[in-house]
One Martini backbone bead per residue (centre of mass of N, CA, C, O) as a GRO file, in nm:
protein
  412
    1MET     BB    1  14.224  -2.608  -5.240
    2ILE     BB    2  14.286  -2.311  -5.148
    3TYR     BB    3  14.568  -2.383  -5.023
    4ILE     BB    4  14.728  -2.416  -5.287
    5ASN     BB    5  14.750  -2.123  -5.357
    6PHE     BB    6  14.930  -2.040  -5.119
    7ILE     BB    7  15.159  -2.246  -5.163
    8LEU     BB    8  15.252  -2.149  -5.442
    9PHE     BB    9  15.328  -1.852  -5.354
   10LEU     BB   10  15.515  -1.930  -5.123
   11CYS     BB   11  15.722  -2.078  -5.298
   12ILE     BB   12  15.796  -1.838  -5.476
   13PHE     BB   13  15.892  -1.655  -5.252
   14PHE     BB   14  16.121  -1.846  -5.136
   15TYR     BB   15  16.279  -1.875  -5.395
   16PHE     BB   16  16.356  -1.563  -5.422
   17LEU     BB   17  16.470  -1.531  -5.140
   18LYS     BB   18  16.703  -1.735  -5.188
   19LYS     BB   19  16.808  -1.559  -5.444
   20LYS     BB   20  16.829  -1.257  -5.343
   21VAL     BB   21  16.631  -1.061  -5.416
   22ASP     BB   22  16.518  -0.768  -5.419
   23PHE     BB   23  16.278  -0.588  -5.250
   24VAL     BB   24  16.145  -0.466  -5.505
   25ASN     BB   25  16.041  -0.768  -5.573
   26LEU     BB   26  15.921  -0.879  -5.302
   27TYR     BB   27  15.690  -0.684  -5.267
   28PRO     BB   28  15.479  -0.794  -5.476
   29LEU     BB   29  15.504  -1.090  -5.387
   30PHE     BB   30  15.392  -1.042  -5.104
   31LEU     BB   31  15.109  -0.944  -5.189
   32TRP     BB   32  15.024  -1.206  -5.330
   33THR     BB   33  15.059  -1.390  -5.081
   34ILE     BB   34  14.861  -1.243  -4.894
   35SER     BB   35  14.617  -1.276  -5.079
   36ALA     BB   36  14.619  -1.586  -5.067
   37LEU     BB   37  14.564  -1.596  -4.765
   38PHE     BB   38  14.290  -1.431  -4.773
   39SER     BB   39  14.136  -1.637  -4.950
   40ILE     BB   40  14.085  -1.831  -4.718
   41LEU     BB   41  13.918  -1.642  -4.537
   42TYR     BB   42  13.703  -1.571  -4.751
   43SER     BB   43  13.603  -1.871  -4.810
   44GLN     BB   44  13.494  -1.872  -4.485
   45SER     BB   45  13.289  -1.663  -4.532
   46ASP     BB   46  12.962  -1.536  -4.561
   47ILE     BB   47  13.017  -1.363  -4.837
   48PHE     BB   48  13.079  -1.597  -5.002
   49ARG     BB   49  13.050  -1.706  -5.354
   50ASN     BB   50  12.998  -2.048  -5.444
   51LEU     BB   51  12.956  -2.139  -5.773
   52HIS     BB   52  13.218  -2.316  -5.762
   53LYS     BB   53  13.447  -2.537  -5.729
   54PHE     BB   54  13.749  -2.595  -5.634
   55THR     BB   55  14.042  -2.606  -5.844
   56LEU     BB   56  14.363  -2.657  -5.962
   57LEU     BB   57  14.414  -2.534  -6.251
   58PRO     BB   58  14.367  -2.226  -6.202
   59PHE     BB   59  14.606  -2.193  -6.000
   60VAL     BB   60  14.831  -2.285  -6.188
   61TYR     BB   61  14.782  -2.078  -6.407
   62LEU     BB   62  14.841  -1.831  -6.230
   63ALA     BB   63  15.128  -1.907  -6.134
   64VAL     BB   64  15.260  -1.924  -6.414
   65LEU     BB   65  15.199  -1.637  -6.514
   66PHE     BB   66  15.336  -1.495  -6.286
   67PHE     BB   67  15.621  -1.609  -6.329
   68ILE     BB   68  15.667  -1.503  -6.612
   69TYR     BB   69  15.632  -1.200  -6.542
   70PHE     BB   70  15.829  -1.169  -6.302
   71ILE     BB   71  16.108  -1.252  -6.438
   72ASN     BB   72  16.084  -0.996  -6.642
   73VAL     BB   73  16.035  -0.748  -6.438
   74LYS     BB   74  16.252  -0.782  -6.266
   75SER     BB   75  16.483  -0.581  -6.070
   76SER     BB   76  16.692  -0.313  -5.988
   77PRO     BB   77  16.812  -0.073  -5.839
   78LEU     BB   78  16.922   0.231  -5.880
   79LYS     BB   79  17.258   0.368  -5.982
   80LYS     BB   80  17.174   0.536  -6.243
   81ILE     BB   81  17.118   0.863  -6.407
   82THR     BB   82  17.011   0.963  -6.707
   83VAL     BB   83  17.007   1.256  -6.843
   84CYS     BB   84  16.758   1.445  -6.968
   85LYS     BB   85  16.778   1.657  -7.275
   86SER     BB   86  16.507   1.756  -7.296
   87PRO     BB   87  16.346   2.069  -7.340
   88LEU     BB   88  16.051   1.947  -7.222
   89LEU     BB   89  16.080   1.857  -6.929
   90MET     BB   90  16.043   2.112  -6.756
   91PRO     BB   91  15.767   2.203  -6.868
   92ILE     BB   92  15.622   1.949  -6.769
   93ILE     BB   93  15.677   1.992  -6.470
   94TRP     BB   94  15.544   2.270  -6.449
   95ILE     BB   95  15.261   2.189  -6.537
   96ILE     BB   96  15.200   1.972  -6.326
   97SER     BB   97  15.250   2.153  -6.080
   98CYS     BB   98  15.078   2.418  -6.131
   99THR     BB   99  14.795   2.261  -6.189
  100ALA     BB  100  14.756   2.142  -5.883
  101TYR     BB  101  14.677   2.371  -5.676
  102ILE     BB  102  14.379   2.445  -5.733
  103PRO     BB  103  14.240   2.169  -5.697
  104PHE     BB  104  14.352   2.124  -5.414
  105THR     BB  105  14.214   2.366  -5.278
  106GLU     BB  106  13.918   2.281  -5.343
  107ILE     BB  107  13.924   2.004  -5.206
  108MET     BB  108  14.004   2.103  -4.921
  109TYR     BB  109  13.760   2.284  -4.885
  110TYR     BB  110  13.554   2.053  -4.901
  111PHE     BB  111  13.652   1.911  -4.650
  112PHE     BB  112  13.650   2.160  -4.432
  113SER     BB  113  13.327   2.224  -4.508
  114GLY     BB  114  13.170   1.937  -4.499
  115GLY     BB  115  13.127   1.766  -4.779
  116ILE     BB  116  13.169   1.498  -4.626
  117ASP     BB  117  12.957   1.203  -4.580
  118PHE     BB  118  13.035   0.923  -4.411
  119SER     BB  119  12.744   0.813  -4.335
  120ASN     BB  120  12.683   0.824  -4.679
  121ILE     BB  121  12.909   0.670  -4.854
  122ALA     BB  122  12.764   0.425  -4.983
  123ASP     BB  123  12.567   0.586  -5.167
  124ILE     BB  124  12.781   0.752  -5.316
  125LYS     BB  125  12.928   0.509  -5.439
  126ASP     BB  126  12.688   0.398  -5.601
  127GLU     BB  127  12.649   0.652  -5.778
  128TYR     BB  128  12.931   0.651  -5.900
  129THR     BB  129  12.929   0.362  -6.025
  130SER     BB  130  12.655   0.424  -6.200
  131GLY     BB  131  12.698   0.744  -6.306
  132GLU     BB  132  12.530   0.970  -6.126
  133TYR     BB  133  12.825   1.066  -6.029
  134ASP     BB  134  13.060   1.339  -6.032
  135ALA     BB  135  13.344   1.423  -5.870
  136ARG     BB  136  13.397   1.705  -6.032
  137GLU     BB  137  13.158   1.884  -5.915
  138ILE     BB  138  13.337   2.028  -5.686
  139LEU     BB  139  13.454   2.172  -5.925
  140SER     BB  140  13.548   2.394  -6.119
  141VAL     BB  141  13.588   2.435  -6.445
  142PHE     BB  142  13.887   2.516  -6.437
  143SER     BB  143  13.981   2.302  -6.229
  144SER     BB  144  13.893   2.053  -6.392
  145LYS     BB  145  14.097   2.098  -6.619
  146LEU     BB  146  14.353   2.088  -6.441
  147TYR     BB  147  14.307   1.801  -6.325
  148GLY     BB  148  14.384   1.641  -6.582
  149PHE     BB  149  14.693   1.648  -6.531
  150SER     BB  150  14.682   1.463  -6.282
  151ALA     BB  151  14.549   1.216  -6.417
  152TYR     BB  152  14.767   1.179  -6.660
  153SER     BB  153  15.030   1.192  -6.432
  154TRP     BB  154  15.034   0.963  -6.211
  155PHE     BB  155  15.290   0.792  -6.300
  156LEU     BB  156  15.495   1.043  -6.320
  157SER     BB  157  15.521   1.214  -6.056
  158PRO     BB  158  15.706   1.035  -5.872
  159ILE     BB  159  15.942   1.017  -6.071
  160LEU     BB  160  15.990   1.324  -6.104
  161PHE     BB  161  16.041   1.378  -5.809
  162PHE     BB  162  16.300   1.202  -5.776
  163TYR     BB  163  16.454   1.310  -6.016
  164TYR     BB  164  16.459   1.607  -5.919
  165LEU     BB  165  16.615   1.553  -5.651
  166VAL     BB  166  16.872   1.435  -5.791
  167ILE     BB  167  16.933   1.658  -6.025
  168SER     BB  168  16.850   1.901  -5.865
  169PRO     BB  169  16.881   2.173  -5.695
  170SER     BB  170  16.837   2.321  -5.371
  171THR     BB  171  16.575   2.524  -5.418
  172LYS     BB  172  16.298   2.708  -5.385
  173ILE     BB  173  16.177   2.645  -5.667
  174SER     BB  174  16.211   2.335  -5.647
  175LYS     BB  175  16.016   2.299  -5.409
  176PHE     BB  176  15.765   2.393  -5.554
  177PHE     BB  177  15.768   2.166  -5.777
  178ALA     BB  178  15.790   1.921  -5.595
  179SER     BB  179  15.522   1.973  -5.449
  180GLY     BB  180  15.345   1.970  -5.705
  181LEU     BB  181  15.389   1.669  -5.771
  182ILE     BB  182  15.257   1.561  -5.512
  183ILE     BB  183  14.984   1.700  -5.547
  184SER     BB  184  14.915   1.571  -5.816
  185TYR     BB  185  14.915   1.279  -5.700
  186LEU     BB  186  14.683   1.341  -5.476
  187ASN     BB  187  14.427   1.436  -5.622
  188PRO     BB  188  14.290   1.162  -5.702
  189LEU     BB  189  14.274   1.063  -5.413
  190LEU     BB  190  14.096   1.292  -5.294
  191LEU     BB  191  13.860   1.263  -5.494
  192GLY     BB  192  13.799   0.965  -5.421
  193MET     BB  193  13.716   1.018  -5.124
  194THR     BB  194  13.441   1.173  -5.190
  195VAL     BB  195  13.329   0.862  -5.305
  196GLY     BB  196  13.459   0.609  -5.142
  197THR     BB  197  13.747   0.543  -5.251
  198ARG     BB  198  13.999   0.307  -5.164
  199GLY     BB  199  14.200   0.237  -5.393
  200ALA     BB  200  14.340   0.514  -5.423
  201LEU     BB  201  14.480   0.499  -5.151
  202LEU     BB  202  14.641   0.235  -5.171
  203TRP     BB  203  14.792   0.290  -5.455
  204ALA     BB  204  14.938   0.545  -5.380
  205LEU     BB  205  15.114   0.413  -5.165
  206LEU     BB  206  15.237   0.167  -5.324
  207TYR     BB  207  15.360   0.321  -5.569
  208PHE     BB  208  15.542   0.518  -5.421
  209PHE     BB  209  15.710   0.293  -5.288
  210GLN     BB  210  15.808   0.165  -5.545
  211VAL     BB  211  15.970   0.409  -5.652
  212PHE     BB  212  16.149   0.443  -5.404
  213LEU     BB  213  16.296   0.168  -5.425
  214PHE     BB  214  16.445   0.244  -5.689
  215PHE     BB  215  16.576   0.532  -5.566
  216ARG     BB  216  16.720   0.483  -5.279
  217HIS     BB  217  17.041   0.493  -5.380
  218VAL     BB  218  17.022   0.809  -5.517
  219ILE     BB  219  16.935   0.947  -5.271
  220PRO     BB  220  16.993   1.166  -5.059
  221ARG     BB  221  17.017   1.125  -4.727
  222LYS     BB  222  16.859   1.372  -4.620
  223THR     BB  223  16.618   1.338  -4.810
  224LYS     BB  224  16.539   1.051  -4.719
  225LYS     BB  225  16.456   1.124  -4.430
  226ILE     BB  226  16.221   1.308  -4.510
  227ILE     BB  227  16.065   1.099  -4.675
  228ASN     BB  228  16.024   0.890  -4.450
  229LYS     BB  229  15.855   1.072  -4.266
  230GLY     BB  230  15.637   1.149  -4.473
  231PHE     BB  231  15.549   0.857  -4.541
  232PHE     BB  232  15.462   0.775  -4.258
  233ILE     BB  233  15.242   0.986  -4.221
  234MET     BB  234  15.082   0.920  -4.479
  235SER     BB  235  15.021   0.623  -4.408
  236ILE     BB  236  14.852   0.674  -4.158
  237GLY     BB  237  14.638   0.851  -4.293
  238ILE     BB  238  14.543   0.655  -4.514
  239MET     BB  239  14.467   0.411  -4.330
  240THR     BB  240  14.259   0.563  -4.165
  241ILE     BB  241  14.071   0.637  -4.400
  242PHE     BB  242  14.029   0.351  -4.501
  243LEU     BB  243  13.881   0.256  -4.242
  244ILE     BB  244  13.654   0.462  -4.239
  245ILE     BB  245  13.531   0.389  -4.514
  246THR     BB  246  13.484   0.090  -4.461
  247ILE     BB  247  13.301   0.116  -4.213
  248ASN     BB  248  13.084   0.309  -4.350
  249ARG     BB  249  13.014   0.121  -4.597
  250PHE     BB  250  12.981  -0.175  -4.406
  251THR     BB  251  12.751  -0.062  -4.164
  252VAL     BB  252  12.506  -0.074  -4.302
  253ASP     BB  253  12.205  -0.227  -4.316
  254ARG     BB  254  12.257  -0.406  -4.586
  255TYR     BB  255  12.534  -0.525  -4.413
  256SER     BB  256  12.448  -0.655  -4.124
  257ASN     BB  257  12.511  -0.975  -4.185
  258TYR     BB  258  12.807  -0.868  -4.179
  259SER     BB  259  13.127  -0.847  -4.110
  260ILE     BB  260  13.396  -0.638  -4.131
  261THR     BB  261  13.611  -0.863  -4.183
  262ASP     BB  262  13.488  -0.974  -4.447
  263TRP     BB  263  13.563  -0.717  -4.619
  264PHE     BB  264  13.867  -0.748  -4.591
  265TYR     BB  265  13.889  -1.030  -4.710
  266ARG     BB  266  13.768  -0.955  -4.982
  267TYR     BB  267  13.961  -0.737  -5.083
  268LEU     BB  268  14.231  -0.933  -5.062
  269GLY     BB  269  14.088  -1.242  -5.158
  270GLU     BB  270  13.875  -1.259  -5.403
  271SER     BB  271  14.029  -1.296  -5.673
  272PHE     BB  272  14.100  -1.598  -5.649
  273CYS     BB  273  13.813  -1.703  -5.606
  274ASN     BB  274  13.681  -1.584  -5.861
  275PHE     BB  275  13.863  -1.719  -6.067
  276ASN     BB  276  13.797  -2.020  -5.992
  277THR     BB  277  13.454  -1.995  -5.965
  278GLU     BB  278  13.411  -1.797  -6.239
  279CYS     BB  279  13.609  -1.698  -6.463
  280TRP     BB  280  13.691  -1.986  -6.573
  281TYR     BB  281  13.359  -2.010  -6.669
  282THR     BB  282  13.335  -1.853  -6.907
  283ARG     BB  283  13.107  -1.814  -7.198
  284GLY     BB  284  13.276  -1.553  -7.289
  285THR     BB  285  13.422  -1.299  -7.481
  286THR     BB  286  13.505  -0.931  -7.485
  287ASN     BB  287  13.721  -0.808  -7.682
  288GLY     BB  288  13.843  -0.562  -7.476
  289LEU     BB  289  13.590  -0.439  -7.298
  290ASN     BB  290  13.729  -0.470  -7.019
  291CYS     BB  291  14.037  -0.353  -7.027
  292PHE     BB  292  13.988  -0.151  -7.316
  293SER     BB  293  13.738   0.051  -7.326
  294TYR     BB  294  13.860   0.336  -7.348
  295PHE     BB  295  13.981   0.282  -7.652
  296SER     BB  296  13.705   0.276  -7.812
  297SER     BB  297  13.689   0.590  -7.871
  298PHE     BB  298  13.895   0.566  -8.126
  299VAL     BB  299  13.656   0.359  -8.282
  300GLY     BB  300  13.346   0.470  -8.188
  301GLY     BB  301  13.317   0.449  -7.900
  302ASP     BB  302  13.241   0.536  -7.550
  303GLY     BB  303  13.469   0.436  -7.328
  304GLN     BB  304  13.297   0.229  -7.162
  305ARG     BB  305  13.245   0.015  -6.878
  306ASP     BB  306  12.992  -0.227  -6.918
  307TYR     BB  307  12.921  -0.461  -6.683
  308THR     BB  308  12.635  -0.557  -6.763
  309MET     BB  309  12.712  -0.641  -7.051
  310LEU     BB  310  12.944  -0.834  -6.970
  311GLU     BB  311  12.763  -1.035  -6.808
  312LYS     BB  312  12.609  -1.142  -7.058
  313ILE     BB  313  12.864  -1.276  -7.185
  314THR     BB  314  12.992  -1.439  -6.925
  315GLY     BB  315  12.795  -1.511  -6.667
  316THR     BB  316  12.932  -1.301  -6.468
  317ARG     BB  317  13.084  -1.111  -6.252
  318MET     BB  318  13.223  -0.757  -6.321
  319ASN     BB  319  13.244  -0.600  -6.013
  320VAL     BB  320  13.506  -0.773  -5.959
  321TYR     BB  321  13.776  -0.948  -5.862
  322ASN     BB  322  14.035  -1.147  -6.090
  323THR     BB  323  14.278  -1.043  -6.166
  324LEU     BB  324  14.469  -0.975  -6.437
  325PHE     BB  325  14.427  -1.259  -6.572
  326GLY     BB  326  14.119  -1.258  -6.561
  327ASP     BB  327  14.066  -1.006  -6.734
  328LEU     BB  328  14.210  -1.121  -6.985
  329LEU     BB  329  14.037  -1.375  -7.013
  330TYR     BB  330  13.772  -1.233  -7.077
  331ASP     BB  331  13.881  -1.108  -7.348
  332PHE     BB  332  14.069  -1.387  -7.476
  333GLY     BB  333  14.109  -1.627  -7.312
  334HIS     BB  334  14.309  -1.888  -7.216
  335ILE     BB  335  14.526  -1.890  -7.450
  336VAL     BB  336  14.579  -1.593  -7.538
  337THR     BB  337  14.670  -1.490  -7.260
  338ILE     BB  338  14.946  -1.624  -7.259
  339PHE     BB  339  15.062  -1.456  -7.500
  340ILE     BB  340  15.017  -1.177  -7.373
  341VAL     BB  341  15.201  -1.219  -7.128
  342ILE     BB  342  15.457  -1.269  -7.293
  343ILE     BB  343  15.462  -0.999  -7.440
  344LEU     BB  344  15.457  -0.820  -7.187
  345SER     BB  345  15.722  -0.936  -7.076
  346MET     BB  346  15.905  -0.842  -7.312
  347ILE     BB  347  15.853  -0.543  -7.277
  348ALA     BB  348  15.953  -0.516  -6.987
  349ARG     BB  349  16.242  -0.623  -7.041
  350SER     BB  350  16.318  -0.387  -7.250
  351LEU     BB  351  16.264  -0.139  -7.030
  352LYS     BB  352  16.442  -0.205  -6.820
  353PRO     BB  353  16.702  -0.150  -6.641
  354LYS     BB  354  17.045  -0.142  -6.719
  355ASN     BB  355  17.254  -0.175  -6.469
  356GLY     BB  356  17.084   0.061  -6.314
  357ASN     BB  357  17.002   0.238  -6.570
  358MET     BB  358  16.823   0.533  -6.618
  359ILE     BB  359  16.571   0.594  -6.866
  360LEU     BB  360  16.310   0.786  -6.852
  361PRO     BB  361  16.107   0.691  -7.075
  362ASN     BB  362  16.139   0.389  -7.007
  363PHE     BB  363  16.059   0.407  -6.702
  364PHE     BB  364  15.774   0.492  -6.733
  365LEU     BB  365  15.679   0.225  -6.872
  366TYR     BB  366  15.794   0.026  -6.666
  367SER     BB  367  15.622   0.117  -6.422
  368VAL     BB  368  15.362   0.006  -6.540
  369CYS     BB  369  15.447  -0.290  -6.551
  370PHE     BB  370  15.499  -0.305  -6.243
  371TYR     BB  371  15.214  -0.218  -6.153
  372ILE     BB  372  15.069  -0.461  -6.268
  373LEU     BB  373  15.204  -0.651  -6.068
  374LEU     BB  374  15.137  -0.514  -5.798
  375SER     BB  375  14.798  -0.495  -5.857
  376GLY     BB  376  14.718  -0.782  -5.997
  377PHE     BB  377  14.576  -0.934  -5.752
  378LEU     BB  378  14.302  -0.780  -5.841
  379ILE     BB  379  14.367  -0.620  -6.127
  380TRP     BB  380  14.347  -0.460  -6.421
  381PRO     BB  381  14.465  -0.143  -6.373
  382LEU     BB  382  14.383   0.008  -6.655
  383ILE     BB  383  14.083   0.039  -6.604
  384THR     BB  384  14.148   0.293  -6.386
  385LYS     BB  385  14.433   0.400  -6.566
  386ALA     BB  386  14.404   0.508  -6.865
  387HIS     BB  387  14.484   0.805  -6.856
  388SER     BB  388  14.766   0.759  -6.735
  389PHE     BB  389  14.872   0.575  -6.959
  390LEU     BB  390  14.844   0.777  -7.192
  391GLY     BB  391  15.025   0.997  -7.068
  392THR     BB  392  15.280   0.820  -7.056
  393ILE     BB  393  15.312   0.767  -7.356
  394LEU     BB  394  15.329   1.061  -7.458
  395VAL     BB  395  15.572   1.156  -7.285
  396SER     BB  396  15.771   0.938  -7.374
  397ILE     BB  397  15.776   1.013  -7.672
  398ILE     BB  398  15.859   1.309  -7.646
  399LEU     BB  399  16.127   1.260  -7.490
  400TYR     BB  400  16.259   1.064  -7.684
  401CYS     BB  401  16.262   1.243  -7.939
  402THR     BB  402  16.396   1.507  -7.817
  403ASN     BB  403  16.651   1.370  -7.710
  404ASN     BB  404  16.750   1.266  -7.989
  405MET     BB  405  16.765   1.541  -8.128
  406MET     BB  406  16.992   1.653  -7.949
  407LYS     BB  407  17.201   1.442  -8.029
  408ASP     BB  408  17.203   1.502  -8.336
  409ARG     BB  409  17.297   1.800  -8.310
  410ARG     BB  410  17.571   1.740  -8.173
  411LYS     BB  411  17.687   1.578  -8.413
  412VAL     BB  412  17.665   1.825  -8.618
   0.00000   0.00000   0.00000
């Protein structure tokens, strides 16, 4: 039955390939299809926990929801960029850029002074996951405050980087701010490395590539060549570190009964297996405390995702991947999740660029919708990117309102 999962997504992939949709859309679809392939390998590994037998309905449910969301999110590469006239845009770029350098310097000093013990990375990761260790402890108090700008602007930095390259002249000061945007984007990745987090590495690479695919036709040719070389070097570095962390995390004694390949299969393929054999059989809904726990702090909650408490409600493991649709299902149940996906699809459709024309505030929010599709084969991504999502909403509203104010003044 697990083969049906792969066949369904392979059919969707070839359907849109035949329709000649742009690679910017085939890219996330390819990731979902590869994940479906790895779910077969994971289901045959020693590490797989088969709590229920595979059945057809959960896989059909996943494929249908994916198709609904995909056809509404898919778009074309940018052909035109409408210049944002907000007087606050450049100050926002300056703040994100300038606040990135000091945390970056301290993190790099921690790296080169031997602060990371890769041989003990599995225990460090366990302490971090359990809340016993805060990654920001390696930063000074002032630097930790500045780091917050990098965390809240994670979705924004790559977009502003490419926007800045296209709109602004190539001056020395522009290079300083452009570099600051990249450093700001890398800061959460680097801090995550200190506690053995592999996901931050992978998604920094994939999201940056996603944004580049949208901008690739409007970036000057010479600049694009430099970006291609830099991205290639960065990709090799990130994947090397990803392998090092994986090997060191899963070759410790307590994991000696399993091969290292099983852990790779699990990372890329477990979400489909978990959805079918565990998530589908949840015995209760978590009413938003799974996907949106961060926002509970606005209504008197502690803002924390307590997965042990969630496990008591659902009767299943909650510290594993279940796809984005699985995480929504835990929160709202099988039926309501369908309507939420439809609503989310309509929002994405309304935000995406029309005729290849990018409006910056809209594109900020649309990029989040696309990122949900991109990384959703593993998890509802805003579980781990809530700060960045909130920052994206705030900046989008600020730029939208101030941009419109400038238009109204010109009319007067």
